[in-house]
C-alpha positions in Angstrom: 87.8 95.3 142.9 85.5 94.1 140.6 83.4 90.7 141.5 84.7 88.1 139.0 82.1 87.9 136.7 82.3 85.2 133.2 83.7 87.2 130.0 86.7 89.3 129.3 88.2 92.0 131.1 87.3 94.7 129.3 83.9 93.2 129.1 83.0 92.7 133.0 85.5 95.6 134.7 84.4 99.0 134.2 87.7 100.4 136.0 90.0 98.4 134.1 88.4 99.0 130.8 88.7 102.7 131.6 92.4 102.4 132.6 92.5 100.3 129.6 91.4 103.0 126.7 93.6 106.0 128.8 96.5 104.3 128.3 95.6 103.3 124.9 95.2 107.0 124.0 97.9 108.2 125.5 100.2 105.1 123.4 98.8 106.5 120.3 99.7 110.4 120.9 103.1 109.4 122.2 103.6 107.2 119.3 103.3 109.8 116.9 105.6 112.3 119.1 108.0 110.1 118.9 108.1 110.4 115.1 107.4 114.2 115.0 109.9 114.9 117.4 113.3 113.7 115.8 111.2 115.1 112.4 111.0 118.5 113.9 114.8 118.1 115.2 115.9 117.0 111.5 113.1 118.7 109.1 112.7 122.0 110.5 115.6 123.1 112.9 118.1 121.1 110.6 120.0 119.3 113.6 122.4 117.3 113.4 123.2 113.5 114.1 124.3 114.1 117.3 121.8 116.4 118.5 119.3 114.0 117.5 120.6 111.7 119.4 120.7 113.9 122.5 117.0 115.0 122.1 116.4 111.0 122.9 118.6 110.9 125.3 117.3 113.9 127.8 114.2 112.4 126.9 115.3 109.4 129.6 117.6 111.2 131.3 115.0 111.7 134.5 115.5 108.1 135.2 118.6 108.2 136.3 118.1 111.3 138.2 114.9 111.0 139.9 114.0 106.9 139.0 115.3 105.9 142.2 113.6 107.9 145.0 110.2 108.0 142.7 110.1 104.7 143.6 109.8 105.8 147.6 107.7 108.9 147.1 105.1 106.9 145.0 105.1 104.0 147.6 104.1 107.0 150.4 100.9 108.2 148.2 97.5 107.0 146.5 98.8 106.3 143.2 96.0 107.3 140.7 96.3 111.1 141.9 100.0 111.1 140.7 99.3 109.7 137.3 96.2 112.2 137.0 98.8 115.0 138.0 101.8 113.8 135.6 99.4 113.6 132.7 98.3 116.8 132.9 101.8 118.4 133.3 102.6 116.5 130.1 99.4 117.9 128.4 100.6 121.5 129.0 104.4 121.0 127.8 103.6 119.0 124.5 101.3 121.7 123.6 103.9 124.4 124.2 106.2 123.3 121.4 103.8 124.2 118.6 103.1 127.2 120.5 106.3 128.2 120.4 106.4 127.2 116.6 104.2 129.7 115.9 105.8 132.5 118.1 109.1 132.3 116.6 110.9 130.9 120.2 111.0 126.8 118.7 114.5 126.4 118.8 116.8 122.6 119.8 117.0 124.3 123.1 113.3 124.7 123.9 112.8 120.6 122.2 115.2 119.2 125.0 113.7 121.4 127.9 110.6 120.0 126.7 111.8 116.2 126.4 113.4 116.8 130.4 110.4 118.1 131.4 108.1 115.4 130.4 110.9 112.7 130.7 110.2 113.7 134.5 106.7 113.3 134.5 106.9 109.8 132.8 108.9 108.5 135.5 106.6 109.3 138.4 103.4 108.1 135.9 105.1 104.9 134.7 106.3 104.2 138.5 102.6 105.1 140.0 101.1 103.4 136.8 103.0 99.9 137.2 102.2 99.5 141.4 98.4 101.1 140.8 97.8 98.0 138.2 98.7 95.0 140.7 95.9 97.1 143.1 93.1 97.4 140.5 93.2 93.7 139.2 92.9 90.8 141.3 96.3 88.3 140.6 94.2 85.9 138.5 93.2 89.0 136.0 96.9 90.3 136.1 98.3 88.2 133.3 95.3 89.0 131.1 95.1 92.6 132.0 99.1 93.0 131.1 98.5 91.5 128.0 96.2 93.4 126.8 97.4 96.6 127.9 100.8 95.9 126.2 98.7 94.4 123.1 96.7 98.2 122.6 99.5 99.1 123.4 101.3 98.4 120.7 98.3 98.4 118.3 98.5 102.9 119.2 101.6 102.3 118.5 101.4 101.2 115.0 98.7 103.7 114.0 100.2 106.5 116.0 103.3 106.0 114.0 102.1 105.5 111.0 99.8 108.9 111.3 103.0 110.4 113.1 104.2 110.4 109.5 101.7 111.3 107.5 100.7 113.9 110.0 104.3 115.5 109.3 104.2 115.1 105.8 100.6 116.8 105.4 100.7 119.3 108.1 104.0 119.5 109.3 105.9 118.1 112.4 105.2 120.4 115.1 101.5 119.9 114.6 102.0 116.3 115.6 102.0 117.7 119.0 98.5 118.8 119.4 97.9 115.3 118.5 99.6 114.2 122.0 97.7 116.8 123.9 94.4 115.7 122.6 94.9 112.4 123.5 96.4 113.5 127.0 93.3 115.1 127.3 91.1 111.8 126.7 93.7 109.8 128.9 93.1 112.6 131.8 89.2 112.7 131.4 89.6 107.9 131.7 91.8 108.4 135.0 89.4 110.8 136.7 86.4 108.4 136.2 87.9 105.3 137.4 86.2 104.2 140.7 88.7 102.4 142.7 90.5 104.2 145.2 93.4 102.7 147.0 93.3 102.2 150.9 95.0 105.3 152.3 98.7 105.3 152.8 98.9 105.4 156.9 101.1 109.1 157.5 103.3 107.8 160.2 106.4 109.6 161.7 109.7 109.1 159.2 113.0 108.7 161.0 116.1 111.1 159.5 117.1 109.5 156.3 113.9 107.5 155.5 113.9 108.1 152.0 117.5 107.0 151.8 116.6 103.8 153.9 114.1 103.0 151.3 115.5 103.3 148.0 118.5 101.6 149.4 115.5 98.9 150.3 114.6 98.8 146.9 118.7 98.3 145.6 118.5 95.3 147.8 115.5 93.9 147.2 116.8 93.7 142.8 120.5 92.8 144.1 119.5 90.1 146.7 117.4 88.2 144.4 118.8 85.9 141.4 115.6 86.6 139.3 115.0 89.8 139.5 119.0 90.8 139.3 119.2 88.6 136.1 115.9 90.6 134.3 116.7 93.9 135.4 120.6 93.4 134.3 119.3 92.0 130.4 116.8 94.8 130.4 119.7 97.3 131.2 121.7 96.2 128.0 118.8 94.9 125.9 117.6 98.9 126.0 121.0 100.5 125.6 121.3 98.6 122.2 117.8 99.3 121.4 118.2 102.9 121.9 121.2 103.3 120.3 119.4 102.0 117.2 116.1 103.6 117.7 117.7 106.7 118.2 119.4 107.4 114.6 117.0 105.3 112.8 114.7 107.7 111.8 118.0 109.8 110.7 119.1 106.2 108.9 115.7 106.2 106.8 115.7 109.7 106.1 119.4 110.6 104.8 120.7 106.7 104.3 118.0 104.9 102.7 116.5 108.4 101.3 112.9 107.9 102.2 110.0 110.7 102.6 108.7 111.2 106.2 105.7 109.5 105.4 107.3 106.9 104.3 109.3 106.5 107.5 106.2 106.9 109.5 104.8 104.2 107.7 107.8 101.9 108.1 108.0 102.3 111.8 104.2 101.5 112.2 104.7 98.0 110.0 107.4 97.2 112.8 105.4 98.1 115.5 102.9 95.2 114.6 105.4 93.2 115.9 103.9 94.5 119.5 100.7 92.9 118.6 101.9 89.9 117.8 104.1 89.4 120.4 101.3 90.8 123.5 99.1 88.0 121.7 101.5 85.3 121.5 103.1 85.8 125.3 100.5 84.2 127.7 100.0 81.4 124.7 103.3 80.4 124.7 104.1 80.9 128.5 101.7 78.1 129.7 103.0 75.6 126.7 106.6 75.8 127.2 106.5 77.3 130.8 107.4 81.2 131.3 111.1 81.0 131.6 111.3 79.1 128.3 109.1 81.5 126.6 111.4 84.5 127.8 114.4 82.7 126.1 112.5 82.1 122.8 110.9 85.9 122.3 114.2 86.9 123.9 117.2 85.2 122.3 116.0 83.6 119.8 113.2 86.3 118.0 116.2 89.4 118.9 118.3 87.7 116.1 116.6 89.5 113.1 117.7 93.0 114.5 120.5 92.4 112.0 118.9 92.6 109.4 117.5 96.6 109.6 121.3 97.6 109.0 120.9 96.3 105.3 117.8 98.4 104.6 117.7 100.1 101.2 115.6 101.8 99.1 112.9 100.1 97.0 112.1 96.2 98.4 115.4 96.8 100.3 113.2 98.7 102.9 111.4 94.7 103.8 114.6 93.8 105.8 113.8 97.1 108.2 110.3 96.1 108.3 110.9 92.0 109.0 114.2 92.8 111.5 112.0 95.2 113.5 109.1 93.2 114.0 111.1 90.3 115.3 112.4 92.8 117.7 109.7 94.3 119.0 107.5 90.9 119.2 110.1 89.7 121.5 110.3 92.9 123.5 106.7 93.3 124.0 106.2 89.2 124.9 108.9 89.9 127.5 107.6 92.6 129.0 103.9 91.2 128.6 106.0 87.9 131.5 107.9 90.0 133.4 105.3 92.2 134.4 103.0 89.3 135.4 106.2 87.8 137.0 107.1 90.6 139.2 103.3 91.6 140.3 102.8 87.7 141.5 106.9 87.7 143.2 106.3 90.9 144.8 104.7 91.7 148.0 101.9 94.9 146.8 103.6 97.6 149.7 107.5 97.3 147.1 106.0 97.5 143.8 106.7 100.7 144.1 110.3 100.7 145.2 110.3 97.5 142.5 109.3 98.9 139.6 111.3 102.1 140.2 114.4 100.6 141.1 114.4 98.3 138.2 113.5 100.8 135.8 116.6 102.8 137.1 119.0 100.4 136.1 116.7 99.1 132.7 115.7 103.0 131.7 119.2 104.3 133.0 120.5 102.8 130.0 119.0 104.6 127.6 119.9 108.0 127.6 123.4 106.4 127.2 122.1 104.3 124.1 120.7 107.5 122.7 124.0 109.4 123.1 126.0 106.1 121.5 123.9 106.0 118.8 124.2 109.8 117.7 128.2 109.4 118.8 128.8 106.7 116.2 126.4 108.1 113.5 128.6 111.3 113.4 131.9 109.4 114.1 131.6 106.5 111.9 128.5 107.1 109.5 124.8 106.0 110.3 125.0 102.8 108.3 128.0 101.6 110.6 126.5 102.6 113.6 123.1 101.0 113.0 125.3 97.4 112.9 126.9 97.9 116.0 124.1 98.6 118.0 121.9 96.2 116.3 124.3 93.9 116.9 124.2 94.4 120.6 120.2 92.8 120.7 121.0 89.3 120.3 124.4 89.7 122.4 121.9 91.0 125.5 120.4 87.8 125.4 123.5 86.0 126.8 122.8 87.2 129.7 120.0 85.1 129.8 121.6 82.2 129.0 124.6 82.1 131.3 121.4 83.0 134.8 119.2 80.4 135.9 116.1 81.0 133.1 118.2 78.9 131.1 117.7 75.5 133.6 114.1 76.5 134.3 110.7 75.6 132.6 109.2 78.6 135.0 109.9 81.5 137.0 109.1 81.3 140.4 106.0 81.7 142.2 107.0 83.6 145.0 110.0 84.8 146.3 112.0 82.7 149.3 111.3 84.1 152.8 113.7 87.0 154.0 116.1 86.7 157.1 114.5 87.3 160.1 116.3 90.6 161.0 114.6 92.7 158.0 112.0 94.9 158.9 108.6 93.8 159.8 106.2 94.0 156.5 109.2 94.4 153.9 109.6 90.9 153.5 109.0 88.6 150.3 106.2 86.4 151.5 105.1 83.6 149.6 102.0 83.5 147.9 100.1 80.6 145.3 100.4 81.2 142.0 97.4 81.6 139.4 96.8 80.1 136.5 96.6 82.5 133.4 92.8 82.7 132.8 91.3 81.7 129.5 91.1 84.3 126.3 87.9 86.6 126.3 
């Protein structure tokens, strides 16, 4: 662990700087792919609305298939090698798409297979990454680290989505996949350069059905804690609506509003500016009003802006899409910054992998359902009607927070209450001191 010296994390913490650079490069490539993949389906393969929604659903389906055991597996292994291996697998898979196109083998089925396999790699990468960050940084540095990572991810998303549309228009959507492969190479180099090594995981004998017990422990961890349960259920409901409209927004903008691929990428990039604003404001608002109240401001107050997006029209009417999406993205990213810092101080390190995987299983598990819902609604009712229904679900999800203890609190708790004595040793939620967020760098 790097000793604390004056200055911001990026200046004084070499390993965090490498992680930040690798993650920023990876998020840029993912953003290019997020625009390129549906454009390949729409423009190159002439897929229908439901197939485009199915493509988004397939990318997130592994969270339902592997999300729960992934946490238990990751808690048994060093996290950095897991991240390196899954990034390498994703690099090969994304590079295979343009190769298949040049060989005349590209089809919707191939895109679905790539989406499924890279989504599976993402399950293990994200689970390991969430737990690894808590070990890499001192507790007092974690809020700053979360804010910097979320902020740079949003900035990379802006650049990636904007250039993704331009790449699709100038060089073809298929070539956008080479960009993701290149950025994953940068991410791999950064990950392998990190010097920090986690403590060796003891190879203890595990009784039969140990994996099932560890998975069940992760479920009990969330189900039995009102704070974790509330935030996880809210994320599940919110993600259902978010992916519902995001899975069809490219088709909506191209076929209903009548925009070019380049302009579509530019609009989605402009929307992502909200993520930078949210990451910048999250710690400041939380320090001023309390992190529980800040969660309500970001996740409930800003969510109402989603209702502007279905009113998008050509010409000046495209500003409605940008304004609504900006508010939603700012609220989501700021809420994620606050939630990540809360979970890292609230949960013991040995359970962070299971907490990350179990909460992701519930919250990310609704993403493929939302994508299928968006595609089905767009096919049955039309794209604009589907946008109205799915975006309305975003502010409605905030009711879960309003009818929870968060509404009556200024701050989220610093530690969990002690568990009953009969629980397994080493798996109790130990009280830990709350650390004040450090000043801006």
